RODOFI-350499 format. One record per residue (C-alpha): residue number from 1; residue in three letters; chain; x, y, z. Coordinates in steps of 0.001 Angstrom, whole numbers. Layout:
num, residu, chaine, xx, yy, zz
NUM, ala, A, X, Y, Z
...
END
This chain:
num, residu, chaine, xx, yy, zz
1, unk, A, 51616, -47388, 62734
2, unk, A, 51936, -49722, 59791
3, unk, A, 48173, -49459, 59274
4, unk, A, 48395, -45638, 59100
5, unk, A, 51261, -45770, 56637
6, unk, A, 49379, -48318, 54535
7, unk, A, 46265, -46143, 54416
8, unk, A, 48287, -43120, 53405
9, unk, A, 50036, -45111, 50679
10, unk, A, 46761, -46562, 49431
11, unk, A, 45203, -43109, 49117
12, unk, A, 48212, -41963, 47130
13, unk, A, 48082, -44991, 44853
14, unk, A, 44400, -44384, 44111
15, unk, A, 44900, -40645, 43552
16, unk, A, 47842, -41040, 41191
17, unk, A, 46110, -43886, 39403
18, unk, A, 43262, -41479, 38592
19, unk, A, 45774, -38819, 37609
20, unk, A, 47457, -41290, 35214
21, unk, A, 44071, -42285, 33767
22, unk, A, 43116, -38637, 33281
23, unk, A, 46444, -37870, 31627
24, unk, A, 45953, -40820, 29299
25, unk, A, 42454, -39563, 28520
26, unk, A, 43890, -36145, 27639
27, unk, A, 46493, -37696, 25330
28, unk, A, 43912, -39931, 23650
29, unk, A, 41711, -36872, 22885
30, unk, A, 44492, -34522, 21818
31, unk, A, 42897, -34206, 18356
32, unk, A, 39252, -34451, 19363
33, unk, A, 37380, -31247, 18308
34, unk, A, 36097, -29289, 21295
35, unk, A, 37855, -31443, 23904
36, unk, A, 39067, -29598, 27011
37, unk, A, 41993, -31112, 28868
38, unk, A, 41193, -32383, 32346
39, unk, A, 42970, -32570, 35654
40, unk, A, 42449, -34376, 38954
41, unk, A, 41957, -32038, 41867
42, unk, A, 43708, -33504, 44938
43, unk, A, 43180, -32462, 48526
44, unk, A, 44873, -33470, 51777
45, unk, A, 42818, -35958, 53788
46, unk, A, 41754, -35010, 57287
47, unk, A, 44728, -35748, 59600
48, unk, A, 44511, -37826, 62777
49, unk, A, 45262, -36421, 66184
50, unk, A, 47933, -37880, 68423
51, unk, A, 49737, -36980, 71567
52, unk, A, 52492, -35510, 69499
53, unk, A, 50237, -33559, 67144
54, unk, A, 48284, -34143, 63910
55, unk, A, 49471, -36968, 61671
56, unk, A, 48634, -36849, 57947
57, unk, A, 46480, -39589, 56462
58, unk, A, 47285, -39092, 52758
59, unk, A, 45484, -37573, 49767
60, unk, A, 42045, -37732, 48230
61, unk, A, 41215, -37268, 44507
62, unk, A, 38301, -34937, 45066
63, unk, A, 37175, -34255, 41487
64, unk, A, 38128, -34369, 37808
65, unk, A, 37645, -30929, 36286
66, unk, A, 38323, -29471, 32852
67, unk, A, 40360, -26437, 31961
68, unk, A, 37567, -24138, 30818
69, unk, A, 36849, -20420, 30694
70, unk, A, 33342, -19266, 29825
71, unk, A, 34528, -15892, 28524
72, unk, A, 36997, -17500, 26101
73, unk, A, 34359, -19941, 24860
74, unk, A, 31810, -17181, 24301
75, unk, A, 34445, -15168, 22462
76, unk, A, 35100, -18091, 20123
77, unk, A, 31380, -18504, 19455
78, unk, A, 30882, -14788, 18817
79, unk, A, 33798, -14591, 16395
80, unk, A, 32707, -17798, 14695
81, unk, A, 29248, -16329, 14121
82, unk, A, 30586, -13031, 12743
83, unk, A, 33145, -14751, 10544
84, unk, A, 30542, -17040, 8976
85, unk, A, 28224, -14092, 8365
86, unk, A, 30878, -12218, 6404
87, unk, A, 32101, -15303, 4557
88, unk, A, 28574, -16153, 3407
89, unk, A, 27867, -12531, 2462
90, unk, A, 31106, -12289, 487
91, unk, A, 30583, -15640, -1226
92, unk, A, 27282, -14526, -2744
93, unk, A, 27921, -10810, -3233
94, unk, A, 31177, -11476, -5114
95, unk, A, 29198, -13651, -7499
96, unk, A, 26802, -10768, -8238
97, unk, A, 29680, -8288, -8547
98, unk, A, 31436, -10540, -11061
99, unk, A, 28227, -11084, -13021
100, unk, A, 27325, -7413, -13270
101, unk, A, 30862, -6248, -13961
102, unk, A, 31693, -8862, -16587
103, unk, A, 32482, -7211, -19911
104, unk, A, 30695, -9937, -21859
105, unk, A, 27846, -10910, -19548
106, unk, A, 27113, -7484, -18049
107, unk, A, 24784, -4788, -19370
108, unk, A, 27324, -2141, -20399
109, unk, A, 28345, -3833, -23645
110, unk, A, 24731, -4382, -24696
111, unk, A, 23833, -748, -23964
112, unk, A, 26826, 490, -25924
113, unk, A, 26008, -1697, -28932
114, unk, A, 22347, -695, -28876
115, unk, A, 22980, 3034, -28897
116, unk, A, 25769, 2645, -31451
117, unk, A, 23204, 1018, -33748
118, unk, A, 20874, 3989, -33160
119, unk, A, 23707, 6299, -34253
120, unk, A, 24290, 4102, -37308
121, unk, A, 20614, 4568, -38168
122, unk, A, 20964, 8334, -37756
123, unk, A, 23833, 8275, -40263
124, unk, A, 21696, 6461, -42857
125, unk, A, 18004, 6573, -41854
126, unk, A, 16656, 4920, -45011
127, unk, A, 19031, 1951, -44898
128, unk, A, 17218, -1326, -44323
129, unk, A, 20458, -2786, -42931
130, unk, A, 20759, 46, -40390
131, unk, A, 17171, -416, -39335
132, unk, A, 17599, -4171, -39048
133, unk, A, 20734, -3631, -36959
134, unk, A, 18794, -1463, -34504
135, unk, A, 16103, -4140, -34260
136, unk, A, 18698, -6863, -33659
137, unk, A, 20540, -4857, -31023
138, unk, A, 17213, -4066, -29352
139, unk, A, 16465, -7786, -29141
140, unk, A, 19974, -8434, -27786
141, unk, A, 19561, -5708, -25171
142, unk, A, 16215, -7121, -24011
143, unk, A, 17776, -10599, -23901
144, unk, A, 20657, -9288, -21817
145, unk, A, 18240, -7780, -19300
146, unk, A, 16393, -11100, -19172
147, unk, A, 19627, -13091, -18804
148, unk, A, 20867, -10992, -15897
149, unk, A, 17489, -11163, -14195
150, unk, A, 17445, -14938, -14682
151, unk, A, 20836, -15228, -12986
152, unk, A, 19638, -13086, -10093
153, unk, A, 16456, -15140, -9798
154, unk, A, 18503, -18349, -9806
155, unk, A, 20622, -16917, -6999
156, unk, A, 17449, -16065, -5099
157, unk, A, 16242, -19656, -5461
158, unk, A, 19629, -20880, -4233
159, unk, A, 19457, -18561, -1231
160, unk, A, 15998, -19918, -417
161, unk, A, 17393, -23433, -583
162, unk, A, 20280, -22489, 1693
163, unk, A, 17858, -20868, 4139
164, unk, A, 15863, -24083, 4267
165, unk, A, 18891, -26332, 4829
166, unk, A, 20344, -23945, 7410
167, unk, A, 17087, -23865, 9364
168, unk, A, 16937, -27676, 9321
169, unk, A, 20532, -27867, 10585
170, unk, A, 19655, -25434, 13367
171, unk, A, 16685, -27577, 14393
172, unk, A, 18913, -30655, 14515
173, unk, A, 21538, -28880, 16615
174, unk, A, 18991, -27365, 19004
175, unk, A, 17427, -30779, 19590
176, unk, A, 20892, -32241, 20208
177, unk, A, 21680, -29493, 22717
178, unk, A, 18375, -30090, 24507
179, unk, A, 19147, -33820, 24654
180, unk, A, 22656, -33060, 25889
181, unk, A, 21144, -30901, 28641
182, unk, A, 19162, -33910, 29782
183, unk, A, 22226, -36176, 29785
184, unk, A, 24297, -33625, 31706
185, unk, A, 21667, -33141, 34410
186, unk, A, 21240, -36909, 34824
187, unk, A, 24997, -37559, 34860
188, unk, A, 25593, -34781, 37395
189, unk, A, 22950, -36229, 39673
190, unk, A, 24330, -39750, 39447
191, unk, A, 27858, -38577, 40317
192, unk, A, 26756, -36616, 43362
193, unk, A, 27366, -33267, 41696
194, unk, A, 30618, -34100, 39876
195, unk, A, 30829, -32414, 36438
196, unk, A, 30463, -34729, 33393
197, unk, A, 33323, -33074, 31554
198, unk, A, 33101, -34956, 28269
199, unk, A, 29379, -34253, 27985
200, unk, A, 29990, -30571, 28724
201, unk, A, 32611, -30486, 25959
202, unk, A, 30194, -32104, 23521
203, unk, A, 27539, -29508, 24349
204, unk, A, 30041, -26669, 23903
205, unk, A, 31035, -28099, 20524
206, unk, A, 27369, -28217, 19505
207, unk, A, 27096, -24537, 20478
208, unk, A, 30094, -23705, 18290
209, unk, A, 28447, -25523, 15386
210, unk, A, 25213, -23612, 16052
211, unk, A, 27078, -20296, 16171
212, unk, A, 28290, -20987, 12637
213, unk, A, 24654, -20764, 11590
214, unk, A, 23339, -17938, 13786
215, unk, A, 24405, -15641, 16600
216, unk, A, 23639, -17245, 19983
217, unk, A, 23709, -16301, 23657
218, unk, A, 23501, -18725, 26564
219, unk, A, 22395, -18784, 30184
220, unk, A, 23371, -21648, 32500
221, unk, A, 20768, -22939, 34953
222, unk, A, 21323, -24199, 38500
223, unk, A, 20855, -27820, 37445
224, unk, A, 23629, -27555, 34840
225, unk, A, 21365, -27260, 31781
226, unk, A, 21934, -24410, 29349
227, unk, A, 19315, -22143, 27803
228, unk, A, 20177, -20929, 24298
229, unk, A, 18826, -17730, 22746
230, unk, A, 18904, -16348, 19196
231, unk, A, 17734, -13124, 17563
232, unk, A, 16322, -10596, 19984
233, unk, A, 16032, -13043, 22868
234, unk, A, 14018, -15825, 21256
235, unk, A, 14655, -18969, 23308
236, unk, A, 15872, -21708, 20986
237, unk, A, 16606, -24210, 23794
238, unk, A, 15045, -24135, 27246
239, unk, A, 16212, -26983, 29422
240, unk, A, 15191, -30199, 27682
241, unk, A, 12932, -28489, 25115
242, unk, A, 13900, -26996, 21741
243, unk, A, 11857, -24570, 19688
244, unk, A, 11219, -25326, 16020
245, unk, A, 12373, -23007, 13242
246, unk, A, 10876, -23090, 9773
247, unk, A, 10355, -21201, 6531
248, unk, A, 7178, -19630, 5243
249, unk, A, 6310, -17370, 2356
250, unk, A, 6032, -13679, 3177
251, unk, A, 2487, -12341, 3610
252, unk, A, 2814, -10684, 197
253, unk, A, 4851, -13184, -1833
254, unk, A, 5028, -16939, -1283
255, unk, A, 8431, -17123, -3010
256, unk, A, 10003, -14656, -570
257, unk, A, 10931, -16755, 2446
258, unk, A, 10651, -15668, 6073
259, unk, A, 12045, -17429, 9151
260, unk, A, 9421, -18671, 11597
261, unk, A, 9819, -19559, 15279
262, unk, A, 7370, -22015, 16795
263, unk, A, 6806, -22731, 20477
264, unk, A, 3591, -24392, 21576
265, unk, A, 2338, -24748, 18010
266, unk, A, 2099, -20998, 17313
267, unk, A, 4568, -19832, 14621
268, unk, A, 5883, -16264, 14614
269, unk, A, 7983, -14568, 11918
270, unk, A, 11389, -13527, 13286
271, unk, A, 13255, -12762, 10043
272, unk, A, 13976, -9194, 11072
273, unk, A, 15425, -10350, 14398
274, unk, A, 17936, -12830, 12985
275, unk, A, 21606, -11896, 12815
276, unk, A, 24964, -13595, 12696
277, unk, A, 26166, -16870, 11270
278, unk, A, 25349, -18285, 7876
279, unk, A, 21648, -17500, 8309
280, unk, A, 22345, -13835, 9054
281, unk, A, 24721, -13631, 6088
282, unk, A, 22127, -15058, 3709
283, unk, A, 19428, -12654, 4892
284, unk, A, 21768, -9652, 4748
285, unk, A, 22870, -10576, 1212
286, unk, A, 19265, -10939, 92
287, unk, A, 18231, -7580, 1544
288, unk, A, 21318, -5499, 762
289, unk, A, 22578, -6973, -2512
290, unk, A, 20116, -9238, -4284
291, unk, A, 16941, -7168, -3857
292, unk, A, 18751, -3931, -4697
293, unk, A, 20490, -5436, -7745
294, unk, A, 17276, -6873, -9182
295, unk, A, 15339, -3662, -8514
296, unk, A, 18120, -1493, -9948
297, unk, A, 18387, -3606, -13093
298, unk, A, 14613, -3451, -13472
299, unk, A, 14613, 322, -13043
300, unk, A, 17126, 733, -15858
301, unk, A, 14980, -1520, -18067
302, unk, A, 11851, 503, -17286
303, unk, A, 13439, 3895, -17808
304, unk, A, 15290, 2918, -20975
305, unk, A, 12227, 1269, -22495
306, unk, A, 9966, 4147, -21499
307, unk, A, 12304, 6858, -22795
308, unk, A, 12980, 5061, -26063
309, unk, A, 9265, 4458, -26610
310, unk, A, 8513, 8085, -25742
311, unk, A, 11025, 9406, -28257
312, unk, A, 9953, 6839, -30828
313, unk, A, 6377, 8135, -30497
314, unk, A, 7581, 11659, -31334
315, unk, A, 9106, 10723, -34699
316, unk, A, 7846, 9551, -38085
317, unk, A, 8347, 6080, -39495
318, unk, A, 8911, 5226, -43164
319, unk, A, 5159, 5385, -43781
320, unk, A, 4881, 8906, -42351
321, unk, A, 3149, 7773, -39164
322, unk, A, 4133, 8613, -35610
323, unk, A, 6258, 5811, -34193
324, unk, A, 4759, 2887, -32297
325, unk, A, 6305, 1363, -29162
326, unk, A, 9751, -159, -29694
327, unk, A, 9864, -2099, -26389
328, unk, A, 7124, -3799, -24389
329, unk, A, 7377, -3262, -20631
330, unk, A, 5974, -4757, -17478
331, unk, A, 4033, -2968, -14767
332, unk, A, 4693, -2649, -11009
333, unk, A, 3674, -5559, -8779
334, unk, A, 994, -4811, -6201
335, unk, A, -39, -7590, -3801
336, unk, A, -2182, -7589, -695
337, unk, A, -1234, -8961, 2694
338, unk, A, -2788, -12386, 3264
339, unk, A, -4038, -11054, 6596
340, unk, A, -6125, -8276, 5024
341, unk, A, -9739, -8359, 6139
342, unk, A, -11263, -5875, 3711
343, unk, A, -11992, -6065, -26
344, unk, A, -9704, -3209, -998
345, unk, A, -7557, -3320, -4124
346, unk, A, -4411, -1481, -5151
347, unk, A, -3214, -1056, -8726
348, unk, A, 110, 555, -9560
349, unk, A, 1534, 1859, -12819
350, unk, A, 4371, 4134, -13826
351, unk, A, 3900, 7877, -13716
352, unk, A, 5471, 8541, -17119
353, unk, A, 5530, 12293, -16555
354, unk, A, 7804, 11860, -13526
355, unk, A, 9323, 8467, -14208
356, unk, A, 12880, 9702, -13656
357, unk, A, 11953, 9897, -9939
358, unk, A, 11638, 6101, -9851
359, unk, A, 13771, 4557, -7101
360, unk, A, 15029, 1039, -6372
361, unk, A, 12836, 759, -3265
362, unk, A, 9841, -1438, -2609
363, unk, A, 6870, 82, -792
364, unk, A, 4045, -676, 1617
365, unk, A, 777, 1206, 1269
366, unk, A, -1536, 821, 4259
367, unk, A, -5021, 1956, 5176
368, unk, A, -5621, 3251, 8715
369, unk, A, -9390, 3441, 8436
370, unk, A, -9427, 6987, 7116
371, unk, A, -6383, 7601, 4922
372, unk, A, -3768, 5722, 2933
373, unk, A, -98, 5966, 3894
374, unk, A, 2964, 4988, 1885
375, unk, A, 6331, 3901, 3330
376, unk, A, 9439, 2487, 1675
377, unk, A, 11243, -690, 2687
378, unk, A, 13343, 1247, 5204
379, unk, A, 10210, 2446, 6983
380, unk, A, 10490, 6024, 5722
381, unk, A, 7209, 7821, 5041
382, unk, A, 6724, 8764, 1373
383, unk, A, 4604, 11775, 439
384, unk, A, 1770, 11129, -2025
385, unk, A, -311, 13595, -3990
386, unk, A, -3721, 12937, -5507
387, unk, A, -6829, 11179, -4268
388, unk, A, -6078, 7580, -5252
389, unk, A, -8832, 7470, -7881
390, unk, A, -8576, 6673, -11561
391, unk, A, -9030, 10341, -12387
392, unk, A, -6690, 11522, -9637
393, unk, A, -4301, 8699, -8691
394, unk, A, -1811, 8866, -5867
395, unk, A, 1503, 10033, -7317
396, unk, A, 4813, 9332, -5590
397, unk, A, 8379, 8710, -6753
398, unk, A, 7525, 7800, -10335
399, unk, A, 4480, 5724, -9389
400, unk, A, 779, 6147, -10059
401, unk, A, -1394, 4279, -7536
402, unk, A, -5137, 3685, -7699
403, unk, A, -7034, 2215, -4729
404, unk, A, -10449, 656, -4921
405, unk, A, -12901, -1580, -3107
406, unk, A, -13548, -1348, 617
407, unk, A, -10310, -1680, 2546
408, unk, A, -10447, -2350, 6282
409, unk, A, -8347, -518, 8847
410, unk, A, -4933, -2139, 9024
411, unk, A, -4992, -3601, 5510
412, unk, A, -1639, -3416, 3736
413, unk, A, -384, -3879, 202
414, unk, A, 3152, -4285, -1075
415, unk, A, 4263, -2491, -4237
416, unk, A, 7358, -3635, -6080
417, unk, A, 7810, -1210, -8966
418, unk, A, 10758, -2758, -10777
419, unk, A, 11440, -6252, -9370
420, unk, A, 10189, -8018, -12532
421, unk, A, 10911, -5288, -15061
422, unk, A, 14212, -6693, -16368
423, unk, A, 12510, -10052, -16929
424, unk, A, 9513, -8532, -18703
425, unk, A, 11174, -6093, -21111
426, unk, A, 10891, -7328, -24686
427, unk, A, 10716, -6160, -28267
428, unk, A, 7375, -4726, -29377
429, unk, A, 8553, -3503, -32781
430, unk, A, 8149, -6138, -35504
431, unk, A, 8899, -4201, -38702
432, unk, A, 11936, -2147, -39650
433, unk, A, 9597, 325, -41383
434, unk, A, 8083, 1171, -38007
435, unk, A, 11288, 2728, -36644
436, unk, A, 10625, 6469, -36392
437, unk, A, 13925, 7943, -37547
438, unk, A, 12472, 11153, -39030
439, unk, A, 11475, 14239, -37089
440, unk, A, 7764, 15133, -37412
441, unk, A, 8633, 18671, -38503
442, unk, A, 11153, 20310, -40814
443, unk, A, 12871, 23645, -40230
444, unk, A, 14210, 25368, -43367
445, unk, A, 15222, 28775, -44626
446, unk, A, 12653, 30689, -46624
447, unk, A, 13043, 30319, -50415
448, unk, A, 12043, 32300, -53481
449, unk, A, 9860, 31154, -56333
450, unk, A, 12748, 29185, -57763
451, unk, A, 13269, 27338, -54467
452, unk, A, 16492, 29171, -53655
453, unk, A, 17281, 30466, -50125
454, unk, A, 16729, 34187, -49678
455, unk, A, 18359, 34766, -46271
456, unk, A, 21438, 36938, -46144
457, unk, A, 22587, 36449, -42552
458, unk, A, 24265, 33594, -40670
459, unk, A, 21297, 32663, -38514
460, unk, A, 20327, 28965, -38205
461, unk, A, 17397, 27070, -36726
462, unk, A, 18099, 23532, -35427
463, unk, A, 15482, 20998, -34401
464, unk, A, 15632, 19766, -30754
465, unk, A, 12485, 17649, -30559
466, unk, A, 8780, 17913, -29879
467, unk, A, 6869, 17805, -26625
468, unk, A, 4963, 14757, -25418
469, unk, A, 1516, 14621, -26981
470, unk, A, 2612, 16612, -30047
471, unk, A, 83, 16847, -32898
472, unk, A, 767, 17806, -36485
473, unk, A, 874, 21503, -37391
474, unk, A, -2265, 22956, -38933
475, unk, A, -123, 25142, -41227
476, unk, A, 3484, 26182, -41717
477, unk, A, 4847, 28619, -39137
478, unk, A, 7107, 31371, -40544
479, unk, A, 9702, 33131, -38351
480, unk, A, 10958, 36548, -39528
481, unk, A, 13854, 38363, -37861
482, unk, A, 13459, 42045, -37010
483, unk, A, 16913, 43482, -36332
484, unk, A, 15455, 46766, -35066
485, unk, A, 13650, 45093, -32177
486, unk, A, 15848, 41951, -31957
487, unk, A, 12787, 39771, -32257
488, unk, A, 11712, 36710, -34185
489, unk, A, 8129, 37332, -35274
490, unk, A, 6244, 34108, -36052
491, unk, A, 2809, 33238, -37448
492, unk, A, 1014, 30412, -39220
493, unk, A, -1554, 32795, -40575
494, unk, A, -3993, 31633, -37947
495, unk, A, -3940, 30860, -34227
496, unk, A, -182, 30385, -33891
497, unk, A, 1537, 33746, -33735
498, unk, A, 3776, 35799, -31481
499, unk, A, 7336, 37042, -30967
500, unk, A, 10570, 35638, -29495
501, unk, A, 13245, 37919, -28073
502, unk, A, 16520, 37131, -29861
503, unk, A, 19618, 39322, -29606
504, unk, A, 22346, 37698, -31732
505, unk, A, 25022, 39097, -29436
506, unk, A, 23670, 37487, -26270
507, unk, A, 21019, 34890, -27204
508, unk, A, 22832, 32717, -29761
509, unk, A, 22302, 29060, -28794
510, unk, A, 19149, 29695, -26780
511, unk, A, 16318, 27170, -26893
512, unk, A, 12725, 28032, -27778
513, unk, A, 9400, 26192, -28045
514, unk, A, 6559, 27063, -30405
515, unk, A, 3505, 24939, -31212
516, unk, A, 4996, 22033, -29231
517, unk, A, 8225, 22068, -31230
518, unk, A, 11564, 22693, -29494
519, unk, A, 14455, 24247, -31380
520, unk, A, 17618, 26312, -31004
521, unk, A, 18605, 29505, -32781
522, unk, A, 22241, 30376, -33417
523, unk, A, 24160, 32967, -35426
524, unk, A, 23155, 36438, -36660
525, unk, A, 20198, 36614, -39028
526, unk, A, 19917, 39647, -41338
527, unk, A, 16911, 41884, -41039
528, unk, A, 13987, 40171, -42758
529, unk, A, 15596, 36740, -42821
530, unk, A, 12867, 34099, -42560
531, unk, A, 12657, 30476, -41489
532, unk, A, 9805, 28044, -42016
533, unk, A, 8595, 25366, -39595
534, unk, A, 6366, 22782, -41264
535, unk, A, 5236, 19186, -41139
536, unk, A, 7883, 16784, -42412
537, unk, A, 5960, 15292, -45334
538, unk, A, 7854, 12831, -47498
539, unk, A, 10750, 13047, -45017
540, unk, A, 11865, 9416, -45153
541, unk, A, 15495, 10454, -45426
542, unk, A, 15350, 12714, -42362
543, unk, A, 17305, 11674, -39267
544, unk, A, 16058, 14251, -36764
545, unk, A, 14403, 11741, -34441
546, unk, A, 17113, 9095, -34926
547, unk, A, 19645, 11573, -33558
548, unk, A, 17445, 12084, -30508
549, unk, A, 17070, 8326, -30074
550, unk, A, 20857, 7938, -30140
551, unk, A, 21188, 10902, -27779
552, unk, A, 19232, 9058, -25082
553, unk, A, 22481, 7249, -24278
554, unk, A, 23822, 10339, -22535
555, unk, A, 20530, 11920, -21473
556, unk, A, 20119, 12319, -17706
557, unk, A, 16940, 10321, -17249
558, unk, A, 17686, 8393, -14024
559, unk, A, 17736, 9510, -10374
560, unk, A, 15629, 12614, -10950
561, unk, A, 17703, 13679, -13939
562, unk, A, 21156, 13239, -12415
563, unk, A, 22368, 10088, -14217
564, unk, A, 22097, 8284, -17534
565, unk, A, 21459, 4579, -18089
566, unk, A, 25089, 3527, -18127
567, unk, A, 25818, 5795, -15186
568, unk, A, 23033, 4149, -13190
569, unk, A, 24394, 717, -14068
570, unk, A, 27915, 1799, -13120
571, unk, A, 26537, 2995, -9788
572, unk, A, 24942, -422, -9231
573, unk, A, 28241, -2165, -9977
574, unk, A, 30056, 268, -7688
575, unk, A, 27621, -273, -4814
576, unk, A, 27775, -4057, -5094
577, unk, A, 31552, -3954, -5502
578, unk, A, 31989, -1697, -2493
579, unk, A, 29873, -3910, -255
580, unk, A, 31697, -6985, -1530
581, unk, A, 35073, -5411, -865
582, unk, A, 34001, -4345, 2616
583, unk, A, 32823, -7893, 3353
584, unk, A, 36151, -9260, 2114
585, unk, A, 38213, -6877, 4252
586, unk, A, 36018, -7335, 7304
587, unk, A, 36014, -11095, 6789
588, unk, A, 39809, -11210, 6737
589, unk, A, 39967, -9216, 9959
590, unk, A, 37257, -11346, 11540
591, unk, A, 39041, -14580, 10642
592, unk, A, 42184, -13247, 12290
593, unk, A, 40163, -12379, 15388
594, unk, A, 38606, -15852, 15386
595, unk, A, 42018, -17475, 15047
596, unk, A, 43311, -15483, 18019
597, unk, A, 40246, -16380, 20096
598, unk, A, 40773, -20067, 19303
599, unk, A, 44457, -19805, 20222
600, unk, A, 43567, -18160, 23532
601, unk, A, 41012, -20857, 24298
602, unk, A, 43378, -23666, 23242
603, unk, A, 46161, -22197, 25364
604, unk, A, 43944, -22904, 28349
605, unk, A, 41850, -25869, 27246
606, unk, A, 43893, -27533, 24515
607, unk, A, 45999, -30631, 25120
608, unk, A, 49759, -30016, 25127
609, unk, A, 51383, -33380, 24485
610, unk, A, 54736, -32287, 25924
611, unk, A, 53058, -31200, 29136
612, unk, A, 50998, -34379, 29296
613, unk, A, 54120, -36490, 28744
614, unk, A, 55802, -34723, 31636
615, unk, A, 52715, -35274, 33788
616, unk, A, 52715, -38911, 32823
617, unk, A, 56281, -39342, 34082
618, unk, A, 55559, -37285, 37212
619, unk, A, 52458, -39246, 38144
620, unk, A, 54129, -42565, 37307
621, unk, A, 57017, -41768, 39613
622, unk, A, 54615, -40694, 42346
623, unk, A, 52666, -43929, 41883
624, unk, A, 55875, -45954, 42113
625, unk, A, 56915, -44044, 45220
626, unk, A, 53576, -44820, 46830
627, unk, A, 54123, -48469, 45986
628, unk, A, 57427, -48302, 47839
629, unk, A, 55618, -46855, 50848
630, unk, A, 53384, -49930, 50802
631, unk, A, 56519, -52089, 50780
632, unk, A, 57779, -50190, 53806
633, unk, A, 54440, -50701, 55563
634, unk, A, 54629, -54397, 54771
635, unk, A, 58187, -54608, 56137
636, unk, A, 57098, -52847, 59311
637, unk, A, 54219, -55275, 59709
638, unk, A, 56444, -58310, 59112
639, unk, A, 58957, -57008, 61618
640, unk, A, 56160, -56604, 64136
641, unk, A, 54926, -60147, 63536
642, unk, A, 58406, -61579, 63813
643, unk, A, 59065, -59797, 67090
644, unk, A, 55802, -61076, 68561
645, unk, A, 56552, -64563, 67310
646, unk, A, 59817, -64678, 69284
END
């Protein structure tokens, strides 16, 4: 009997000793990241049979298990990944929003100053100071474009650096997880199937660290190892083996980094499959903010430079010549895929006749063996007209594309119309005399022999501009009003002649075009009133073209004629600001969700020192009680010995 009591007491002592050790282990790791509190699972030992029934034989400490819930852990990892994505996105996008929207560093102030200087020139077209001011503000505007592009390019280089360091961190973590898989399988085998709790916690903590970098999913194997997947099911860790991630230049641009996934020595690009974590945030920022901002800034530079040069070419400088280019501009990038097998070439330029249709997209033009097809970066098909030759180029969305050589089926080329345009815009004008402030034509009332006006009505002709490709008039064109027919009869005495319907009651303010010259007619001319359109010789003091140059500030020359330059820039700031604000709001909500997920997990797995202290007392008392049982067994044995000794 004493032997049975002693065995029962011994089992209790051993069980509560393990419980005390486990409780101490919990307390010691109360502040260890990722630690899950543990407990000793105790079971009743198999009882012994007797004539009076079954007699208990004590307790057995069957296993030490951790408080763990897979769903709660996966929820923490998922929220960690999403939170880091938004935090990274917001960190970089807010920087771009602040840069673009800054009153001093942004583009708005430079645009305003530039067009104000054009208006100053219009007020005094012969002033050397006014002309020099326009030149200076033009240089400042080009410098501002270059400065903003430089900041965006620096951010792009920083993003590339962050991509590289993030990929290296992921490789380190995946190798650690694979090694931890090995340790867990070995430890489980050595213990006869008992779970190595501390190793499992370390692996879970590695997964949390990995989820900060990328979105992950896991699948546990029968042997206790864990397979880890990223992207669209790419296996990052399989058992004891880890795949290798890396960076490579895109097939079109070595400076544009793609994520590669290598298993068995064969790398594959998986950039489009990556989401979540810091890596997903960096890629999303690059695609949604950085590329769009740099392309949008470049588009404004292209359109402003093109429109100013176009209008400059339609005016006369101080030497009476048609104006030369004010700005120098870049051209669209066109680069072939490194995997192309043919000898085809693609050259892109701006379609100046339809340049307002220019977008902020990049494009892929591909050859299928018979025809060329154009798609934008979103994969949308873009309609092209023309044959792709020098004489008949492909025309699409403000671009002119010429293909040559012998392309092979499947060959592709990337076209980036405006990526470098803000960096490449510069001043082409070198002399203040070259600014074309004067209109090429002059519109005046007819005069008598003494040079005095002869018109008796209130009619007025006002110059609006000339058409692209305008050439000087062969002779003066005279317009005479016929009140009987409500017509303006015009002729230059040669090939230019005709009539314009003009009813003063209904047509005042209408626009007309004759001999490539655009003008408006207002008021009520008297019958026989005449107006003369002629070349603007010796018109240095004229400001007709300077007014049109200044008017480009409000002209709708962007987005197919729906926005002006400052409006397009404001739209860019708005888009970046909206995305930044959305990331901020979503990030705040996601952090709250992550905090709640961590609280839920810690409520189950976290160490509660009050609870552990209570357990410590409870197990200590149980241990002491078991020790007393041993004393009782000893007393029983001594009593038995004493009785036999008598």
